N, C-alpha and C positions, 0 to 999 in steps of 0.2 A: 355481763354475767359471767360468773367464774364457770368453768368447764373442769370437772375432776377427773373425766375420763376424755381427754382430746381425741383420741382415735377412733373410738367406737361408743355405742350406747352401752352402759352396763347389761351385762347379761341376766345378773341376779334380780330377781323380782324385789327381793329384800332391800337390795341397794336401792332400786328405783323408788320403791316405797319411801324409803329414809331421806332419799333427796328431795322427794316431792313435799316431805313433812318439812325439812329445812326450809326448802324454798318459801312455801306456803307461811309458815312461821315466822320466818324474818318479814316477809311483805305485811303480814299483820301486825308485827312489833312496830314497823316504820309507821303503820296508819294510826296504830294507839298512841305512839308518841306525839304525832302531829295533833292529835285531839287534845293533848295536854297542853299544848301551846295555840290556842285558837287565835284566828286572825279577829281583831277587832272589827265590827260591833259583835259579835258572835255571843251567844249566852256561854256562862262557863260550864267547862264539863264538869261531869261528875267525877272528882279527881279520886276517890275511893274506887268506883268502878274501872276507870281508866287504870289505875294502879294494879288492880287484880288482873285485868287483861294483859298489862305488860308482863307481870310475874308469870302468867300463865303461857304466854309466848314465848318468854326466856327458857322457861322449862321444856316446852317443845322443842326449841333449837337444841336445848342441852341433850334431851333424850335422842332425836335424830342425831347429832355428832357421835353420840355413844354408839347407836346402833351401827353408823358407819365404821366407826373404828373396830367393833367387835367384828363386824363382817367382813372387812377388808383385812384384818390380822389374820382369821380363821382361812379365808380363800389363799392368804399369800404364803402360809404355812402349810398349805395342801400341795 
């Protein structure tokens, strides 16, 4: 796992929340992508549903990354 704050836990609850969203969304993205490539002889996945879930996960990852950039930029400027 990647550690953004190697020396300590982030003090900001907003940073912790963003990191949790980033991590959970990345795990969900990985899971949804695996569903798109099922092992035989699994039934074919609902590609439209999987695609919607992948798009939502990607959106959540981008949202969490934006939150982190915004928060850390503000904290570094204070």
